[in-house]
N, C-alpha and C positions, 0 to 999 in steps of 0.2 A: 309600289310601297315595299321598301325593303321588309323581308320577313324570313324567319329562320325555316331554310327548305324542307328540314325533316320533323316529324311531328315530336321526336323523340331525343330531346336537347343532350341527353346522355351520351348519344352518337358522336364522335370525334373525326375528322376526316382530314387527310393529309394531300399535299399538291399531288401524290400519284392519282389520289381518288379525283380529284378535280379535273384532271386532264382526260378523265374519264365521261366527264358527263357532258354529251353532245344535244342539248334539248333546244338549242338555239338561244338559252336564255343567258345572259353576264351575271357571271357568281364569281364572289368572294369568300375568302375562309380566314375568320380570327379567333384564334385559338383553338381551331379546327371545327369551329360551330359554322356553317355555309349561310350565305346570306344572299338573297337573290336580288339584285341590281335594276331590276324592271320596275317602273316601265323606262321607255326612253325618255332624256330631258326634254325639256321644253325648247322651242325655237330663240330664245331668249338665253337661256342658260347658255345654248350653242353658241351664238352671237358673242356673249360674254367671255365665253371660254376660247373662241377663234381669236378674239383679240388678244388677251393674254399670251396665249400661245405664240400668235404671232412677234410679238413685241420680243418673246423671249427668244424665238427662232432665230430673229434678225440680229439680235445683239450677240448669241453664241455661235454666229456662222463661222467663223474664223478663230475661235478658242477650244479649249480642249474638252470640255463639258457638252453633253447633248441635252436634248430636250425632247420629250415622248408625248403624245398626244393618248386620250384613253380609245381604244381598249388598249393597254398596254399592262402584261402580266408584270406586279412587282412582289417576289418571293423575299419574304423577311425570316429567316430560318432563326432560331435559338441556336445556340453553341452545339445541343445535343440532337439539333434535327439538320444536320448541315445537307444531307442528302433528300431529306423528304418532310418540308417544314409543313404547319399546320397553320400558316399565317401567308394567304395571298390576296392583294388587292389590287385593285385598277385605278389608280387616281387619277382625276382629271388632266395635270401636268406631272411629270416628272422630271427632274435634271439630275442627270448622273454626270460627275466629274472624273470618276474611276473608273475606266476602259474595262477592267478585271470584273467589273460587276455587270458586265453585260455578255449575253449569249444567245442563242438564236430562240429562246424563250421568251427574254425580256430581260429584267431586272432582278439578279441575285444577292440581296444585300440592301442596306438603305440608300435611297437616292439622298441627294445633298439639299434639294428642296423640292417640295410637293404643294401643289395647290388645288384646292377641293372647291367648286362650285356648290353652293347648297339648291338642293331643291326642295320642294316640300317634304317629299318622300324620303330623304336621305339627310335633312338637318341634321337631326338629333344623333342618327350614324355617322357623320362626319364630326361632330361635336365632342363625343363622347368615344364611342370605340376606337374610332380611327386616330383619335386625338390622342389616347393612350398609347395605342400601338405605335404610331411614329415617334412617340416619345420615350417610350421604351426601348425602340429601335434605334435611337439617335440620328432621326433624320432634322438636319441642322436648322432648317427651317420650314414653317410651316403656314401655308395663306389659307384663311379661310374667306371665301367671296360669298357676301350675301347679296343676292340681286335686287331682291326687294326692299332694301334698305339703303342700295347702293352703297356699300362699305366693305372693305377689305381689311380684315383682320390680321397681322402680323406677329407670329411667335415664333421665337428664339430659342434654341436650347442652350441652357446655362446650368452646366454641372448637372446634367442629366434631368433636367426639369424644364418644362417651355415657361417662359415670361411671355408677356405681351408687349410687344416694343411698342405698339401704336394701333389705333384703330383709323383707317385713313377713309374719308367721304369722296363725294365725286367731286370736288374741287381741289384735291390734292392728289400729289405727285408721290408715288412709292419708289423708296429706294430700299436695296437689300445689303444686308451684313455680308452676305458672301459674294457679290458682285458690285463692288465699289461703284463703277461708272453706269450702272443700269438704274433708269428710272423709268415708271410707267404714269404716265397720266390717265388718272381713271374718268374724266371727263369725258374722253375719247372714248373709251372701254364700254362707260355706261350707258352713251350717246345713242 
């Protein structure tokens, strides 16, 4: 279950602090507040995630964009926090088309597309906190995958705010505004 790591929510942490945590847990930071990302996702979560990742990996094979699978640190610095941001997340899937954002630590800046697969312990976090963080940091496309309902909600940034493109079900094919020739058969993903 996601929870604030420290009992005192007044404390704020930065990427520098985050790098010091070596307790074997997966952590994220949103506006300086740490969130524990345990426990590990379910087998079905991993299967669905693997299917989506595989389709993107194959599609992007000879293209300039790169796709990364969790755990992969995405640092979303504010203008005044270029060196030590207080926003670090590990999206399930991150697609980055600007190679200057990639370094040996992960991604420093906004990915172009993020996919989050909901788990019972992360659904609220992904739909609220991460939604707002991705929107304010200019992530162009955000996919929210709901395994329980076998749906994918696709959100696209329009004038700085997310608009729902569509909610796709297990009989649909998803297309992307960012990648014209990409399509994803949800029947195969949720099989």
